[in-house]
C-alpha positions as CSV (number, residue, x, y, z in Angstrom):
1,M,4.9,9.5,-4.2
2,Y,7.9,8.1,-6.1
3,I,7.7,4.5,-4.9
4,Y,4.0,4.0,-4.4
5,G,2.2,6.8,-6.1
6,T,3.4,5.8,-9.5
7,A,2.2,2.2,-8.9
8,I,-1.3,3.3,-7.6
9,Q,-1.7,5.7,-10.6
10,K,-0.6,3.1,-13.2
11,A,-3.0,0.5,-11.8
12,A,-5.8,3.0,-12.0
13,D,-4.9,4.1,-15.5
14,E,-4.6,0.5,-16.8
15,G,-8.0,-0.5,-15.4
16,A,-6.7,-2.8,-12.7
17,P,-9.0,-3.6,-9.8
18,E,-9.4,-0.7,-7.4
19,R,-8.3,-2.6,-4.4
20,V,-4.9,-1.7,-2.9
21,L,-2.8,-3.8,-0.6
22,S,-0.5,-1.9,1.7
23,M,2.1,-4.2,3.3
24,G,3.1,-2.0,6.2
25,L,0.6,0.7,7.4
26,G,3.3,2.7,9.2
27,L,2.1,6.3,9.2
28,G,-0.6,5.8,6.6
29,Y,1.2,7.3,3.6
30,V,0.0,4.7,1.2
31,E,-3.6,4.7,2.5
32,I,-3.8,8.5,2.2
33,L,-2.2,8.5,-1.2
34,A,-4.4,5.8,-2.6
35,T,-7.5,7.7,-1.3
36,A,-6.3,11.0,-2.9
37,I,-5.7,9.3,-6.2
38,A,-9.1,7.6,-6.1
39,A,-10.8,10.9,-5.2
40,K,-9.1,12.7,-8.1
41,A,-10.5,10.0,-10.4
42,G,-14.0,10.1,-8.8
43,R,-13.7,6.4,-7.7
44,P,-14.3,4.7,-4.4
45,V,-11.2,3.6,-2.4
46,A,-10.8,0.0,-1.2
47,G,-8.0,-2.0,0.2
48,E,-6.3,-3.7,3.1
49,S,-3.3,-2.7,5.2
50,F,-1.2,-4.9,7.4
51,E,0.7,-3.5,10.4
52,I,2.3,-5.6,13.2
53,V,2.7,-2.7,15.6
54,P,-0.7,-2.3,17.4
55,E,-0.1,1.4,18.4
56,L,0.3,2.4,14.7
57,R,-3.0,0.7,13.9
58,H,-4.7,2.3,16.8
59,Y,-3.3,5.9,16.3
60,F,-4.1,5.9,12.6
61,E,-7.7,4.7,13.1
62,A,-8.2,7.2,16.0
63,W,-6.9,10.1,13.8
64,L,-9.2,9.1,11.0
65,A,-12.1,9.1,13.4
66,R,-11.0,12.5,14.8
67,R,-10.7,11.1,18.3
68,D,-8.6,12.9,20.9
69,D,-6.5,9.9,22.0
70,V,-3.8,10.4,19.3
71,P,-0.4,11.6,20.6
72,R,0.4,15.1,19.4
73,D,3.5,14.1,17.4
74,F,1.5,11.5,15.5
75,A,-1.5,13.8,14.9
76,T,0.8,16.5,13.5
77,T,2.6,14.0,11.3
78,Y,-0.7,12.5,9.9
79,D,-2.0,16.1,9.3
80,S,1.3,16.9,7.4
81,I,1.1,13.8,5.3
82,L,-2.5,14.5,4.4
83,T,-1.9,18.2,3.5
84,R,1.2,17.5,1.4
85,T,-0.5,14.6,-0.4
86,A,-3.7,16.5,-1.1
87,E,-1.6,19.4,-2.5
88,A,0.4,17.1,-4.7
89,I,-2.6,15.3,-6.1
90,R,-4.7,18.5,-6.2
91,V,-7.7,17.3,-4.2
92,D,-9.3,18.6,-1.0
93,A,-7.6,17.3,2.1
94,H,-10.8,17.1,4.2
95,D,-12.5,15.0,1.5
96,V,-9.6,12.6,1.4
97,R,-9.6,12.1,5.2
98,D,-13.4,11.7,5.2
99,S,-13.4,9.3,2.3
100,L,-10.7,7.1,4.0
101,A,-12.5,7.3,7.3
102,K,-15.7,6.1,5.8
103,A,-13.9,3.3,3.9
104,V,-12.3,2.1,7.1
105,A,-15.5,2.4,9.1
106,S,-17.5,0.4,6.5
107,G,-14.8,-2.3,6.0
108,A,-14.1,-1.2,2.4
109,W,-10.5,-0.6,3.7
110,Q,-9.4,-3.0,6.4
111,I,-6.5,-2.4,8.8
112,R,-5.3,-5.8,9.9
113,A,-2.5,-7.1,12.1
114,E,0.3,-9.4,11.2
115,M,0.3,-11.2,7.8
116,T,1.2,-14.9,7.9
117,P,1.3,-17.6,5.2
118,E,-2.2,-18.6,6.5
119,T,-3.7,-15.1,5.9
120,T,-6.7,-15.2,3.6
121,F,-8.1,-12.4,1.4
122,S,-11.6,-11.8,0.2
123,A,-10.5,-10.7,-3.3
124,P,-7.2,-10.0,-5.2
125,F,-5.6,-6.6,-5.5
126,G,-4.9,-4.4,-8.5
127,C,-2.0,-2.7,-6.7
128,I,0.4,-4.0,-4.1
129,C,2.6,-1.6,-2.1
130,F,5.1,-3.9,-0.4
131,D,6.9,-2.3,2.5
132,A,7.6,-5.3,4.8
133,F,10.6,-3.8,6.6
134,S,13.6,-5.8,5.5
135,S,14.8,-9.4,5.1
136,K,16.8,-8.9,8.3
137,T,13.9,-7.8,10.5
138,T,11.1,-9.9,8.9
139,P,12.9,-12.8,7.1
140,D,9.8,-14.9,6.8
141,L,8.2,-12.3,4.5
142,W,11.1,-12.3,2.1
143,T,11.7,-16.0,1.3
144,E,11.0,-17.0,-2.3
145,D,8.4,-19.6,-1.2
146,F,6.5,-17.0,0.8
147,L,6.6,-14.4,-2.0
148,N,5.3,-16.9,-4.6
149,Q,2.4,-17.9,-2.3
150,F,1.7,-14.3,-1.4
151,L,1.6,-13.2,-5.1
152,Q,-0.6,-16.1,-6.0
153,K,-3.1,-15.2,-3.3
154,T,-3.0,-11.4,-3.6
155,A,-2.2,-10.3,-7.2
156,S,-5.1,-9.9,-9.7
157,P,-4.4,-10.7,-13.3
158,Q,-4.1,-7.0,-13.8
159,C,-1.7,-5.9,-11.0
160,V,1.1,-3.5,-10.3
161,L,3.6,-3.9,-7.5
162,S,6.1,-1.4,-6.2
163,T,8.6,-1.6,-3.3
164,Y,11.8,0.1,-2.0
165,A,13.4,-3.4,-2.0
166,C,15.4,-4.9,-4.9
167,T,16.3,-8.5,-3.9
168,G,17.0,-11.5,-6.0
169,T,14.3,-13.6,-4.3
170,L,11.7,-10.9,-4.9
171,K,12.6,-10.5,-8.6
172,R,12.6,-14.2,-9.2
173,A,9.2,-14.6,-7.5
174,L,7.7,-11.7,-9.5
175,K,9.0,-13.1,-12.8
176,S,7.7,-16.6,-11.9
177,Q,4.2,-15.1,-11.3
178,G,4.2,-13.4,-14.7
179,F,5.2,-9.9,-13.7
180,D,7.3,-7.7,-16.0
181,V,10.0,-6.5,-13.6
182,K,11.7,-3.1,-13.9
183,I,14.6,-1.9,-11.7
184,R,14.2,1.8,-10.9
185,E,16.5,4.2,-9.2
186,G,16.1,3.9,-5.4
187,F,15.1,6.5,-2.9
188,S,17.3,8.1,-0.3
189,S,19.9,5.5,0.7
190,K,18.5,2.8,-1.5
191,R,20.4,2.3,-4.7
192,D,17.6,0.5,-6.6
193,S,13.9,-0.2,-6.2
194,T,11.5,-2.6,-7.9
195,F,8.5,-1.8,-10.0
196,A,6.6,-4.7,-11.6
197,S,3.4,-5.0,-13.6
198,R,1.2,-7.8,-14.8
199,I,-1.3,-6.1,-17.0
200,S,-3.1,-8.6,-19.3
201,F,-6.4,-8.1,-21.1
């Protein structure tokens, strides 16, 4: 909610394109949160998620489809994330899950594998939730060259980006792409986090 909910909400409030890019599906926090915020506003949800771990992609899609091949610990965690998010946004949890399931089934929200410099996108995004692990585990995703190319391909003219990270290369890339960069208090063990917006009308 603190790192990504603020960004998704600001993008929606400022009229940025509805598409959300989630760099790191993980346990589906961003996807569920984006769907809840869209439901609250009466808008459709659309976006793309990237996740290098195939089990995480499979389990989340299986949970959305209400299949029974999801390990119990994962199903319980997804249920908890959904319930807590719906309560925080004040929307119906079943509606959120059904909306996201329909978006994934129709292709409005795509769950994809690894992102590379050659990855292409059908349209830019109004909100980017960047959770690409760390520069130690995925160094290729944190170079200034990659970040500049990534932002050129993915960020719409009206775009908000938020991340737990606060690196010099990230800040330089954001500024070079016309983002207004704000350093926010971090979360948990992180001292600082990055919130950037490029809203131009």
